[in-house]
N, C-alpha and C positions, 0 to 999 in steps of 0.2 A: 506366616510372615517371615522372610529370611534376612539375616544379616548379610553384609557385603561379602563376608568370608564363605557363605553358602551354609553357614550354621543358622538354625531357626532361633526365634527369641526364646522358644522353650529350651533350646540347648544352652543358650547363654544363662539362663536362669538356673539351670541344673548346675552348670559349671561354677556359678557364683556361690551357690549353696555348698557345693563341694569344697570349694577353697575356704569358706567360713568354718565349716564343720572340721575340716583337717587342722586347721590352724588352731581352733579351739581345743581340739582332742590333744594334739601332740605338744602345744605350746601353752595352752590355757591355764587358769583363767586369764582372760583378756578383756579390755574395755573395747567399746565400739571405736573409740579414737585410735587405739593400737591396732585394730584388726585393719584399718584402712592401708597403712604402709605395708603391713604384713602379707595382704593379699592383692594389693595394687587396685583394690576397687575404690570406686568413689565414696564420699560419705553418704551419698543418697542410696546408693546401691547397698552399702553395708546396712543402713536403716531398714531398707525394705527386706533384706534377706533376713536379718536379725528378727524382725517382727514376724515374718512367717515362721521361722523356726521356733520362736517362743510360743507363738499360737498353737503350733502342733505339738509342743511338749518335748521337742528334741533339744532345746537349749533353755538353760535356767539361770537366774542371778545367782552369783557366788560371792556376795559380799561387795565391798567397795574399796577404792584406793584414793588417797588425797591427791589433789591435782595442784599444780602451781598457781596459786592466787584464786582458783575457782572453787566450785563446789565438787565434793567427791564424785569420782567417776565410777559407775557400776561395772562390776566385773561379771563375765558370762563364762559358762562352762557348758559342755555337753551333758545332758541329763542321764545319770546312770541307770535310772529305770525306764528309759525310753524304748528300749528292746532288750533281747537277750540272744546270745548265741551258744550252740553246743560245740565243743571241740572234741574229737575222738582221735586217740593214738592207737592204730593197730600195731602193738609193739611186738617185742620178742619174747617177752615172759608173761605179758599180760595185756588186756584191752582196758584202756582207761577212757571214761566218758565224763566230761565235765561242763557243767552248766555256768556260764559267765553273764554279767550284765555288761552294759556298754563300756565301763571302765575296767573291764576284765577282772572285777571282784568275783571270786568263785562262790557260786550260790548252792551247789550240790555237786557230788561226785560219785560215781560208781566204777568198780573195778571187777574185772573178771579174769582169772588166772588162766594162762594157757598151760598145757600139760609140759612138764620140764623133761620128760624122757618120751621114748618112742620116736617113730619117724616124723620128721618135720612136717611132711605133707598132711599127717593126720592131725597134728597140732593145729594147723591152719585150715582144717576142714571148713570149706566155704558156708556150709549150712550152719555149722556150730558158731562160726564168726558173726554170721547175720543173726542168729538167734541171740547170741550175747548182746550185739548191739541194739537189737529191738528191745530186750528186756531192759538194758542200762539207759537208754534214752527215756523209756517210760519212767524209770526209776528216778532220774534226776529231775525231771519236770514235776512228778508227784511230790518228792521231797521238798522242792523249793515252793510248791504251790503256784507254779508259772503256767497260765493257759497258753495254749499253742498259738494264739493270735499275737502274742508278744515275741514269738520266736523268728529272728531274722534269717536262720538257716542252720544247717547241720555241716560243719567241716569235718573232713576225715583225712588223716595222714596214713598213707599206706606204704608198704615197702614194695617198690617195683615202679615200673614205668606206666603212666596213666595216659590212655588216648581216649578220643571221645567220638561217639558215632551218634547220628540223628536218632537211630531206633533205641539205643540202650543207654545214652549219656555216658559217664565215666566208665571206661573198661579197664581193668587192672591187669597188665602183664607182670606177674610177680615170680620170675623163673625160679629164684632161691626158695620160695616157699610152695612151690606147685601150683601157681595159679596161672592158668594159660587162658588169657582173654576172658577173664571173669567179669560179667556185666554188674558190677557191684552196685551202682546206682540204681539200676532196675530192680534188683533183688531187694534193696533197702526200701524202695518206695512200695514194692508189693508187701513187704513184711512189717514195716514200721507204721504204727498208727498215727500218722501226721497227715495234715491236709496237703492236698497236691500243690497249694500256694507256697509251701515252705521249701526252699531250695537245697539241694545237696551240692556241696563243693567237696570233691575228692581230689587229692593231690599227692605227690611224693612226699613222705615224711621229712626227707632231708631238706626239702624246699620249704615246708612249713616251719621247720626248726630255723632255716636261715632267714626267713622273713620275720619271725619273732625277734631274732637277734639284731636284725638291721633295724626294726621299728623300735624296740625297747631295750636292747642288751648292748653287748660289746661291739656290734657293728654300727651302732647309732653315730651319725655324723661322717662315716666313711664314704669316699667317693667309689670304691670297689672293695669287695671282700669275698672270700671263700669261707663257707661254713661247713665244717666236717661233722657228720653224725657217726660217732663211733660207738657201736654198740655190739650185737653179736657179729654183725658185719660192719662194713664201712660204706658210708655214702657221702655225698657232698653236694652243695649248690654254689653257685657264682652269682654275686649280685653286683651288678654294674649301675653306677649313679650318674649317667651321662650329663645332667643338668647340674650336678653338684649335690652336697648333702642335703637330703630331703626328697629328692625325685624317686627315691627307691620306695616311697610310699605306694608307687604304682607297682602293682604285684608282677607286671610284665617284665620288670627289670630284674628278677631273681629266676634263675634256670637250674633245673636239677641236673645233676651229672652221675652217671654210673661209674663213678671213680673207683669204686672198689673191684671193678672187673676189668681194670687196665691191667695188661699183662707185665709182670715184673720179672718172670723167669720163664723163658721158653721150656715147655714140657715139664714144668714144675708140679707142685702139688695139685691135687685134684680139688677144685673149688665146689661149693655147694650148688653153684650155678651149672655145674657140668663140664666147665672148661678146666683148662689147667693153667697154673702159674699166675692166677689172678692175685692182686694186692690182698684181697679179702680172705685168700687162703692161707696168708701168713700174718695178717695184722688185725684182723677182726677177733672179737673175744672169743668166739667159738673155736677158731683155729688156734689162737694163743694158748688156750687151755688144753686143747688137743696136743699141741707140741709139747706143752709141759708134762702131760702123761707119758708120751713117747720117750721123753727124756728121763723119765723116772719119777716125776713128780706125783704126789699123791692127794688130789683134791678130796674133801669129804665125801664119803659114799652118799649117793642119791642127792647131792646138793645141786641147787640150780646155778646157772651161770653167774649171777651176782655174787652168790656165796662163795663159789669156787674162786672167782676173781679176788674176793677178799682174802682168801686162804693163800693164794699165790702172792699177792702184795705183802702179807704178813710174813711169809717165808722169806721173801727177798729183802723186806725191810722190817726186820723184828721190832716190835713196840718197845720204846724205850731204850733201844740200842744195847740191851744186856746180851741177848742170845746172839749166836753167830748166824749171820746171813746164809741161806741156802744157796750154795753155788749154782745149782741147776736152775733155780727160780731166777736168780740175777742174770744167768747167761740167756734165758729164753726171753726176758724182758728187754735185755740189751739188743738182741737180734731183732725183736719186734720194733724197737725204737728205731733201728737203722732202716727197717722196710718202710715204716712211716715216714721217716725223715726223707727217703728217696722219693716216696710218693708225694710228699709236700713239695719238694724240688720241682717235679713235674708240674704241679699246680702253679708254682711261682713262675716257672718259664714259659707256661702257656698262656696264663691270664695276668701276670704281674700285679697281683692285688697289693693294696695297702695293708690288709690284714688277713690273716687266717686264723679262724675262730674254732676251737675244738669243743663240741658238745656231745650229748649222748651219755647214757648212763656209765658206760665203760670209760669213755674219755675223762668224765669228771672224777671216776672212781680212781683212775690211774694218777691223775692229778699232776701238780707242777712239778714234782721230782721227776717224773717220767718225761714230761714235756720238755724239760731242760735238755735232756739227751736228743729228743727228737729234733729241737731247734739246731743242735750242733750239726747232726747228720744232714738236715736240709740245707744249711749253709755250705757244707761240704760237696753235695751234689748239684746245687742250683748254680746258674750263672752269677757271678758276683753282683753285679749292677742291680738286677731286680731283687735279688737276696737281701741286699742292703736296705732296700725301701720297703721290705715286708716284715710285719711284726707277726708272731705267733703267740696266741694266748688262748685261755680257756674262755668259753662263753660264760655269760653271767646269769642266765636265766634257769639254770638247773636242769635236772634230768627230766623234768616234765614239760620242757619247753615245746615238744612237738604238739602236744595238746592245745597250748596257748596258741601256737602258730595255725593250727587247724581252725580254731575259733575265729582267727582273723580273716579267714576266706569269705564267709558272709559278711563280716564287717567291712572289709575292703570294698565288696561289691555294693553295700549299702551306702558308703560314702560316695562311690563313683556314681551313683545314681541320685545324688544331692540329698540323701536321707529319706528316699522313697523306696518302697518295696517294688520288686519286679511285678510288671503287669504283662499279661499275654496280650500281644499285638494282633491285628487282623493278618491273616495268612494271605500274602499277596501272590499273583501269579509270577511264574518265571519268566525270564526273557524269551522273545520268539525264537532266537537261534537255538535255545535249549531244546524246545520241543522239535524243531526241524532236525536237529542232528540225532535226537533219539529216535526219530521215525526212520532215519537212514540205516541205522544200525539195529533196529528191531526186526525179529525173524518174521 
């Protein structure tokens, strides 16, 4: 049966379920009476949808609230135990695997360090990464005692561009880590002991960070925002909310940007992507520390990037203000702030966002003092009008937000399906013109 719009009754029922689940998840607990105006559905539709969701264990009662003159109204919420998601961050110093329930309560965690020395391509050896993920996924499920039937999916945040093919699913083009068309989804399906029914969702790490900040962090309520991932390198995503605050619940409104590989100096420093003059070659933590060494700075021998950056900050901003600041460290940080400010100005001029939010371990470690200088340079380089309408702040979800954002990938799909798992549909034949044209070009 089809509605006048061309959608089937099944489509409408799914959309109604999605609307109720999203409202309860992001704004709940709510009563049935509150859900009506919040979703635009009739009281009859609300009653039917809620009854279905309660019967399926997706929604549960969460106490009651007094009503004006009537009996108390029962509040409803999404059931935390109705499903689980795994979020993975293929990061710059370690792999992090976390298991969450539906309310993003962490149930278990596993971490696998990546080598801090040696060639970057060796650190990100594909076979090693897949082995780590296989073992880490098994570990978190075993630690929490969660059967695979409860798993809605595995979300993975990766450095690089993600394309998709019918044969291999998600394919990662991670030029900075030496991944050239790595069929990561297929490799995980072959290596990880999960049922074929459990979907993998693989996407750019900056995009997963951005979606997490838009759903739960400093981007919540914004019509438009750019979220910057500042770690060993730099990346970004842009979130457009064309229907007003709340429509960015649609994952399609968040797009990854290879902002770190925007050219800021022609024939400049060699970037780890192989090109010259990229923003990342000046402003990423790896480049920042390299420039400090070149200027005479002395990071602790054998230290990883996070420890070395801590040393740089301690040299520039001595604890307690008793020691004299190291002029070299101060100069390198000041130059980095200017490069980042100029990069932010480009984001302001191109996208005119309400907010620019800075996340990632390096961005959060550099902190508000560094960000003050970045704001000043951004205002100097950007056009005055859009710059006056853009705020620049730190993200709110901490250095592990990529993992949270990755877990949202299967959750977003689950909600979009009205709280039902993906099912394989029948394979339908293609249109007649497709076969005809293929016959024309076949040898």
